[in-house]
N, C-alpha and C positions, 0 to 999 in steps of 0.2 A: 565479234566474238565467234572462233570456229565452232563449228557444230561439234556437240557433245556425242562421244561414241557408244555405244551399247552392242555388246556382245551377246546374243542368245543362243545358248548350247541347247537344243533340244532336238531328240532323234526323230519325235512325230512330225511328220513336214506341215499337216493341217495346223497342228499346234504352232509350230515356228513361224510360219506363213500369216498365220492370224498375229502374232506378236510383232513381227517386223513391219506389217502393214500399218498396225495400231501405233508403234511406236515410232514409225516414219511420217506418220501422218502428225505425230505431236511435235517433231521437228529435229527428231535425235537422228544421228548416223548409224544405221543399224548393220549389223554382219550375224550371221548365223552360221553355225557348226553343228554338224549331225551327230560328232561322235566326240568322246575324249580327248582322243589325240588330236584331231583337227581342233578341237578349242584349245589345246596348250599351244600348238605353233600359232594360230591367230592371236592368241593372248601374247605370245612373245614377240612376234613380227608385226600387230597392229596393235599397240597397248590400248583398252578399251576405258573409260571412264567408269563404266558398272561392267558386271557380268550377271546376266541372267541364266543360271545353271540348272539343267536337270540332275537330280540322281540317278535316275535308269539309265544309262547310258550304253552303247556298245564301246567294246575296245577298253575303252577305261572309265569307271564309273564316277559320279559325280562328287564324292567323297574325297575319292584321290586325286582328281582334278583340282578341287578345291585346296586339298592339301600343299599339292606342289606349287600350284600359283601364290598360294599364302608363302611360302618360301623366299619368293622372290618379288612380291608385290603386295602394295596395300589397297588395291583396287577393290571396291566394296563389291561383295559377293550378294547375290538374292538367290537361295536355292529352292527349287520348284521339285515337288513331290506328290506322288499318290499316296506315300504313306503318312498317316497322321499319329503314330505311334511316339511318346515322349522320346524312347530312346534313340530313332532317326532323328527328331529334332535335335536332341543333346549333340549326338554325334555332328551333322551338318556344323554347329557353332562351335565344337571343338576342334574340328579340322581347320577353323577359319572365317565360314561364313558370315556375314552381318545379318543377315535376315532371312526370312524362311517362311515360306508359301505354300499351303498345300493347297493341291489338285482336287475339284475343279474351284477356280477362283474368277473374280469380276478382274476384267482389264483395268478398271480404273484404279481397284486396290492397286494391282501390280505397279500402275503406274504411280500413284502416290507413295508407294514405296521406293521406287527408283527415284523421285525428286527429293525425298528424303534424304536417301543418302548421296545424291550431288549435294544437295544442301549443306550436309554434316562435312563433306571432305574438301569444296570449293566456297562456302560462302559463310563460313561460321568465323566470327569473332577477327576479323582483318588487325591486322597488327597487335592482338593481345599478347601480353606475357605474363606468365603467371609464376609466382615465386613462393616458395616456403621452404626455410633454411636452405640446405646447398641446392637443392631441385630447381630446375627452371625450366618452364615448356613455353615456347613460342610457336601460341596456337596458328598464327598465320603461316609462319614457315613451316609447321606440323615437325618441331625438333625440339629433342630434349635432351637436357644437360644434367650431370650432378657434380658440383663443383666445375672441373675444369674439363670434365671428359662428356663425351657425346654419347648418348645412351640410344641404340636403335630399336625401335620399339614395332609392332606389327599394329594395323588398324586398330584391332580389340583393345590388346595392351594400353595402346595411347588414350583410348577413350575412356577405359577403364582407372588410369592412373588420372586422369582429366578430372574424372570426378572425384576423386580422393584430394586433387591440390585445391579445388573450388569449394570443399568445404573440410578446410584443416582443422584436427583436434575436435572434430565432431567425430561420432560413431555412427557408420552407414551400416544398416542392417542389411542381412542378405536379401530381403525384399525390396528395399529399396535399389539396392546395386542391380538385381533382375530386372526390375523395372524402367531403370536409367541408361542401362548399358545393353542389355539383351532383348528388353521390352516382352519377355516371355516369363510367367510364373510358373517354374520347373518345382517348387517347394522343396523338400527334402529328396528330391530324386536324382539331383545332380550334384557333380562335386565341382562344375565348370569354374564356379567362382573361387575354389580352393586352386584349382589347376592354376587359375590366371593370375592369382595373388602372389603361387610360386614362382610362375615366369617373372612376372616383376621385380619379385624380391631377388633372382638371381643375377638379373640385369643392373639392378640399382646397387647390389653389395659385391658385384663382381670383383672389384679392387678394396675390397674389406672395408667399405664403407658402414657407416652406423644404419641400424636398421629404423627404416621411417614407417613403412606399412606395418602395423601391428595389430595382433588377433585380441578381441574381445571374445574371450571364450562364451557360445550359446547366443551371442548376439550378432555379432560383425566381425567389421575392422575399422580403424583409423588411422590418420595420417598423422603422426606426432615425432618430434625429434627425441623425448626422452624414451628410457627404453625399461619405465619401471612398469610393473604389474603384466609384465609380457607373459602372453598365455602358450604360445606355440611360436 
């Protein structure tokens, strides 16, 4: 098995060196980039398996880097920042980050999150095909179809839809969705779930297909084929 590649994007040389040494010691092939422009070039020319991305970067900030990478790739992105405010965490996740770590942090925590992202992408449910109505998700191939049409999803969209298809006809509360998909409790301070449900609906219904993800007002969402009692 080839070495898994990690791109560390950090403009503070001391931190970048610390992460490079630690991750290399754990057996990963590590590349570093000191600014957003270099990060985009590295991600395009030498695609990594995970990106560890600082927010405060020269030339192009981490939010914009994550946004641009996410338009072309589903690579897991773990954002690092000294900012601890909820809006900054929300912004990072909304532009496509998969996880968020606030400085200062323990290397062991970062390592655990890197391993979790690698497991999620590379090792989960080999050969498993999930079906509900016209919807089908091949977890091993990371492919989604509705009817005969293939649906292209980002990593986070896929993860959210997988949660729904694993619990069909079951109301999933906002708290459950936050915990299972984002791992953060934003309470009522973020509309990130609504945003991603809207993305999924647009993609699943782009050929005038019937709605599958329904709103249960004041509670959460449910995956079902019938359209009775739709709230929005």
